[in-house]
PAVOVEX-639090 format. One record per residue (C-alpha): chain; residue in one letter; x, y, z. Coordinates in nm, 3 decimals. Layout:
BEGIN
> A_A_X_Y_Z
...
% end
This chain:
BEGIN
> A_M_0.000_0.000_0.000
> A_A_0.145_0.333_-0.102
> A_N_0.176_0.582_0.178
> A_T_0.077_0.884_-0.026
> A_E_-0.061_1.207_0.109
> A_L_-0.422_1.237_-0.002
> A_K_-0.621_1.560_-0.012
> A_S_-0.901_1.361_0.148
> A_D_-0.693_1.296_0.462
> A_N_-0.758_1.653_0.583
> A_L_-1.130_1.621_0.522
> A_F_-1.148_1.303_0.732
> A_E_-0.952_1.475_1.010
> A_M_-1.200_1.765_1.004
> A_M_-1.484_1.515_1.008
> A_K_-1.360_1.361_1.336
> A_G_-1.412_1.698_1.506
> A_H_-1.739_1.755_1.325
> A_L_-1.887_1.426_1.451
> A_A_-1.792_1.522_1.808
> A_S_-1.992_1.847_1.776
> A_D_-2.366_1.884_1.839
> A_A_-2.436_1.889_1.464
> A_G_-2.235_1.567_1.429
> A_K_-2.428_1.399_1.711
> A_E_-2.754_1.490_1.534
> A_L_-2.622_1.327_1.215
> A_T_-2.530_1.012_1.405
> A_K_-2.884_0.990_1.546
> A_K_-3.044_1.062_1.209
> A_I_-2.835_0.833_0.985
> A_G_-2.708_0.549_1.208
> A_L_-2.514_0.372_0.931
> A_V_-2.152_0.268_0.874
> A_Y_-1.969_0.361_0.553
> A_Q_-1.631_0.249_0.427
> A_I_-1.473_0.492_0.185
> A_N_-1.184_0.379_-0.032
> A_I_-0.978_0.664_-0.174
> A_A_-0.731_0.608_-0.457
> A_P_-0.469_0.869_-0.552
> A_K_-0.512_0.826_-0.930
> A_K_-0.719_0.522_-1.031
> A_I_-0.999_0.346_-0.841
> A_G_-0.878_0.010_-0.713
> A_I_-0.506_0.098_-0.706
> A_D_-0.323_0.201_-0.386
> A_E_-0.652_0.272_-0.211
> A_V_-0.661_0.408_0.142
> A_S_-0.971_0.309_0.339
> A_Y_-1.160_0.514_0.594
> A_V_-1.459_0.412_0.801
> A_V_-1.720_0.678_0.869
> A_D_-1.920_0.524_1.153
> A_L_-2.243_0.720_1.186
> A_K_-2.370_0.474_1.447
> A_N_-2.100_0.564_1.697
> A_G_-1.988_0.901_1.558
> A_K_-1.633_0.800_1.470
> A_V_-1.398_0.823_1.173
> A_T_-1.111_0.577_1.153
> A_K_-0.843_0.500_0.895
> A_G_-0.840_0.140_0.773
> A_K_-1.096_-0.115_0.664
> A_Y_-1.414_-0.176_0.865
> A_E_-1.368_-0.463_1.110
> A_G_-1.714_-0.493_1.266
> A_G_-1.864_-0.718_1.002
> A_K_-1.985_-0.550_0.686
> A_P_-2.033_-0.175_0.645
> A_D_-2.376_-0.064_0.520
> A_A_-2.217_0.071_0.202
> A_I_-1.867_0.089_0.052
> A_F_-1.769_0.377_-0.173
> A_S_-1.464_0.395_-0.398
> A_F_-1.338_0.727_-0.534
> A_K_-1.033_0.891_-0.680
> A_D_-0.902_1.149_-0.433
> A_D_-1.002_1.452_-0.644
> A_D_-1.352_1.320_-0.714
> A_F_-1.414_1.248_-0.346
> A_I_-1.323_1.607_-0.257
> A_K_-1.562_1.734_-0.526
> A_V_-1.851_1.521_-0.396
> A_A_-1.778_1.596_-0.028
> A_T_-1.764_1.972_-0.089
> A_G_-2.080_1.971_-0.300
> A_K_-1.901_2.059_-0.626
> A_M_-2.010_1.730_-0.786
> A_N_-2.352_1.572_-0.748
> A_P_-2.316_1.217_-0.605
> A_Q_-2.561_1.073_-0.861
> A_I_-2.365_1.227_-1.148
> A_A_-2.038_1.100_-0.996
> A_F_-2.188_0.749_-0.985
> A_M_-2.318_0.764_-1.343
> A_R_-1.982_0.888_-1.472
> A_G_-1.799_0.610_-1.290
> A_A_-1.624_0.859_-1.059
> A_M_-1.783_0.682_-0.763
> A_K_-1.838_0.309_-0.720
> A_I_-2.080_0.171_-0.461
> A_K_-2.109_-0.174_-0.301
> A_G_-2.367_-0.271_-0.045
> A_S_-2.704_-0.116_0.030
> A_L_-2.815_0.146_-0.221
> A_S_-3.068_0.288_0.026
> A_A_-2.783_0.334_0.278
> A_A_-2.569_0.486_0.004
> A_Q_-2.839_0.743_-0.076
> A_K_-2.817_0.878_0.280
> A_F_-2.449_0.951_0.222
> A_T_-2.473_1.312_0.106
> A_P_-2.244_1.617_0.116
> A_D_-2.450_1.732_0.420
> A_I_-2.265_1.485_0.643
> A_F_-1.934_1.659_0.583
> A_P_-1.820_1.964_0.776
> A_K_-1.843_2.284_0.579
> A_P_-1.505_2.450_0.517
> A_A_-1.461_2.739_0.760
> A_K_-1.541_3.076_0.612
> A_M_-1.233_3.296_0.591
% end
């Protein structure tokens, strides 16, 4: 596994704080699902780094999910993930273009929206 610096790493770090906030706790109550997100530097399926966004327990961890099966698994290229997470690319369009691959429950996947990510701080 390549130990590359991904743009997404910062977003996941921000998300850890976000899930600890009141808004994050509301999300955890509302969604209650576990997502594994695989991020590839250049091409989906190659040198992927996995993150688990656990919206049952309000945690974000690096590595594959170990508590059975996540509700949905997403695969992205780093740049495409940033676009979807920041609302610059519609998740449905990303999926149709092949910029996002989904395994698992589609109904769970549909609850995975840009709203779950922290908004970048206004300067």
